[in-house]
N, C-alpha and C positions, 0 to 999 in steps of 0.2 A: 418673873414679869410677862404682862399678858400682852403687849405690842411695843413696839418701838415708839420713840415720842414723835417721830416724821409720820409713821403709818397712824398713829394714835390723832395726830393734826390734820391730816389728809381727810382722813374718814370723818373728825369732827367738821369739817368746813363742808363736805359732801352731804352730811346729815343734816346740815343747817336747818332747811326747811320744813323737814321732817322730825325734827327734836322732840318737838311736844307728841307727836303720834308713838316715837319711840319708848318716850318716858311712858305712855299708857300701856305700852307691850310690856314694859318692865312690872308694871302695875298687876297686869293681867297674869303673867308668867306667877309672881308672887301669889296672887290668889290659886292658880290652878295647881300649884305643886306643894300646898300647902297641906299637911297629914297629920290624924290623930294618931299616928304611930311614930313614937318619938325617933325612932331608927331613920326611918324615911325621912324625916322632917330633918335630922341632922345632916344625912348625906345630900338630901336636895339643895340646903342651904351651902353647903360647902363648893358643890357642883356648880350651881348657878352665881355664886360669889365671884369665881374664876371669869365673870365676864365672856367675852369674845366681840368680834366684829358686827354680828348680828345681822350679817348680809343677808339671809332670808326673810326675815321679817321688814330691812331696808327695801329688798326687790317688792316684797309683797306690796307694802305702804306706797312705793314709788308707781307702780303699775297701775295701782287702782287710783294714785292720783292722776295719772296719765291720764284713764279714762274717764277722769269727771266726778272721782270720789272726793268728797273734801273733809275726809279723815271721821267716820263714822265709827261708831265701837265694834262693829263688826269686821274692820281693819286689825284692830288692836288684838281681838279676840283670834282672829285666825293667825294673825301673826305670832300670836304667842304659842298656837297650837302647833305650827311647823317648827317653831325653835323646840319645842320640847321634844318632837318628832327628831329632828335633828340630834340634839344632847343624848339622845336615847341611842340613835347609832354610835356616837362616838362610846358611849361608857360600853357597850359590845365589842367597837374595835377594842379597843384598850384590853379587854382580855384574851380577845383572839390573836393580837399581835404582842401579847404580854409587855405592852409599853407602861414604864413606870412615872413617866413625866408626860405632862401634856401641859403648855402655856407657863411651863419653869416649875408647875405645883405636882405634886404626888396625885395619880390616877386614882380614881375610885377604887380600881382593881389592888393596886400597891397598897392601898390604905386600911382596906375593909374585907379583901381577898375575893378570890374568884367566885365563890358561891353566892355571896351576899351582892355583889354586881349584877351577875346575871341576872338576879330576882329583881333588882333597882330598875334594869335597865327595861325589862318585860312591862315591871309596873309603870315606866313614863310613858312607854309603847299606849298601854290600853289607858291609862289617865287621858292620854291626849285622843284617842279614839272614841272615848266615852263621851269627852266634852265635845267631841264633834257632833257625835251621832246625837247629841240633847238637841241640835239645830234644825235636824232634818233637812240641812243644805245638802240634798243629794250627789248635786252635781260637783260639790267642793270635796265631798265626804269621796268621791269615785276618784277624783284627781289625787287626794292625800293617798289613797288606799294603792292608786296604781303604782304611786312614786314610792312608796314604802315597800312593795313588792319586788318592785324592779330594782331598788338600792341591796335587798337581801338577795336577791339574785346576783347582781353583779359580786356581792362580797363573796358569796360561794363559788363563783367561776374564779375570782381572784386567788382564794384559798387554795381551791383544785390544782389552780397552776402556778402555785408557791414555788420559789426557785428555779422553774424550768425557763432557761434560757432561748428556748423555741419558740417564746412567747411573740406572736406576730404584732404587728402594727397595727393592724385593724383590728385584731382581739383585745389590745390594750384601748384602742379606742371603745370599742363595745363594752368593755368593762365599767370604763370611767363614764360612759353615757349613762349607766345603768347607777353606781354606786354613789356617784358625786352628783351629775347634772340633773339626773331626774327629779330631784328635792329642789335646784336652783329654778328649773323649767315649771316646777308645780306650783312654787311660791310667785312667778310670772303670772301664770294661769289664772289662776285664784285670786291675785289683785284684777285682772282685766275682766273676771265673773263679779267681782264687787262693785268694779266700776261701771257694770253694765253693758261694757262693750259687745260689738258683734263679733260673730263667729270668727270670720277673717283677723280681724285686730287680736283676739285670743291667741289665734293661730301663730300670727307673726310675735307675740310677747312669748309665748311658750317656744319659738325659736331662737329668740333671744336669750331665755335662761338656759338652754340647753347649750349651746354655742359659750357661754358666759362661763358655765359650770365646766367644760371642758378646758377652757381658756384657766380656770381657777388651779383645777387637779394638776394640769400639766406643770404649771408654776409651782403647783406645790412640791412634786416631784423634783423641779429643777434645784429649787431650795435645798433639798435633802444632798443635794452636792454644793451649791454655792453660797448657802446661807452660813450665818456664824451660830455656834450652839445658844451664847447668851440670848441672842434675841430670838432662836427659834424655841427657845425653851425646853431643848431635847438636843441630845448629840445630831451629829451630821451622820447620814449612811443609814439612819435609822430605817429607810426601808429594806434597803439589801440583808442587813441584819434579820430583820423578820421574813427575808423570802419573797418581797416585792421585786419584780420587774418593770421596772419604769422605764420612760422613752430614752433617757439618757443613756441608760445600757442597752437598748434596743438598737438605737442610733451608734454607739461606740462600737457594738458587734459587727456591724457592718463593714467597719474598717480596720480593726484591729485582728490582724493574722499571725501565723507562726507561734512562736514560743511565748510572745506576750499574750497570743488569744489563750492559749492552754493556760497559762498562770490565771490569767483573768478568770476563766469558766472555774477552775479551781476553786479561786476565792469565794467565787458566787455560791458555789457547790456548798463549800464547808460555812457558810455564813461567816466569815471569819469577825473576831470582833478586835484583834491584835491592830494596834493604832498603824503597825507599819504597814499590814497588809490592807488597811483602811487608808492611808496616804497613798497606796501603790494604786489601789482603784480609782480615787481621785483622779491620779494624776494622768492613769490611762484615758478617763473618759476626757478630761481636758485636751490630752494631746489629740484626741481622736478627731475633733472639731464639734463634737457631738454636742457640745452644751450651746453654741449660736444656734444650730439648727432648732435644736429643742424650743428656744426663748422664739427663734421665729415662727415657730409652729403655734404655739400659744398666741403669738401675736396675729396669726391668720384666723383663729378662732374668736378671739377678741374683736376683729374687725367685722368679722361675719356676723356677731352678736349684734353688733351697732347698726347692721347694714338692714335688721329687721324693724328699728325703730323708726316713727314718722321722720322723713326727711324735711317736708317742708314746714316753715315755721314750728320749728320743735318748741313745746312748751317746757318749762323749768324743770318738770319731771322727767322728760326725755332727754334734755342736757343731762341732766345727774347719772341717767344710766348710761350714756355714753361716757360720762366722765367716770363711772365705776368700772367699765371695761377696763379705761387705762391704769386705774388705781391698781387694779389685780394683776397687771403685769408689771408695775413698780414697788410692789410692796415688798418688804423683807422679811415678812412673817407671816 
C-alpha cells in the first residue's frame, strides 16, 4: 500500500490544478531513467512504479505557478530531476538503515542486495546531475548541488550520532534542516527561478520550503510512534531500531526519570526488537506527554512556512501551498 485512501484523496484534490503538469513530470521521469542496461532498467522500473506523493515536483510546480510560470516544459524537466535526486537519497538511506520495506514493498536493498543498490543510487544521482548540466542553467544547478551536499552532510551527522540519547533538540533540527528540508527548499527556490521571481520572493519561497520540510520530517518522526504499520508500509519504531533519536524521544527523556529512565535508555542502547520492549517504549513516550508537544512543534513550523507565502490576494497556487502545509500535519503516511 503506497498511501491510505484518505491521503490519496486529499492529495488528488490538492493536485487537481496541476495534474496535467505532474503527468508531464511522470513522462519526463520515464524518459530520464530509461537505460540500455537491462538491470538498471529493471530496478528503475520497480523503484518508480512504487509511486509516492511527488511532493517535491508539486512544490516546484506550484512555486513556478505562483511566480507566473504557466506550465513550461522546463518545470516538468526540473521536477523530474529533483524527484530522481530524492529517490536516489531514499535508495541510499535504505542501505544505511538496513530497511527491508518502504511503502509496503521490498526495498531495492532487500531485493537486489547492498552492492547493486549502492551503485544504482549513485547512477541515479549522476543521471540527474548529467541531465541538469546539459541545460547550462547554473543558478538552478547550484541550488541542486548545494541541497544535495547538505542532504549528505545531514545523513553523515545523523549516522555519527546514531543511538546517542544525548542528541540535543538544536542538533536534531540542524540535521533535519539538511537531510530533509534542504531539498524541499531547493524545489521551491527552483520554482521561483523558473517563474522569474525577484530575489526577495525567491528567499521567501526558500523559507517556505525549509519550514515545510521541517514540519514534514517531524511529522514523519511522530508517525513512527503513532502510525499504523499497515498504513506506514513498515513497522512502528523503525527509527529507534535503526538508531535514530527523534524529537519524541528527545522530549520524553526530559520528563522520564528514575528506574523508568534507566530502562528507557537501555532499550535505546540495545535497539531492542522484542515486541514487549517496543510496547514499553511507546507507552513511556506517550505517558511522558511528548506526543502532543511534538505535534505542536510540527504545527509551528507549518505555520511559519505559510507565513512566507503572499498574504494579500493569494493566488490559487499560494492557497494550495498553504493547504499542503496543513496536509503534511494531518497525513497518516
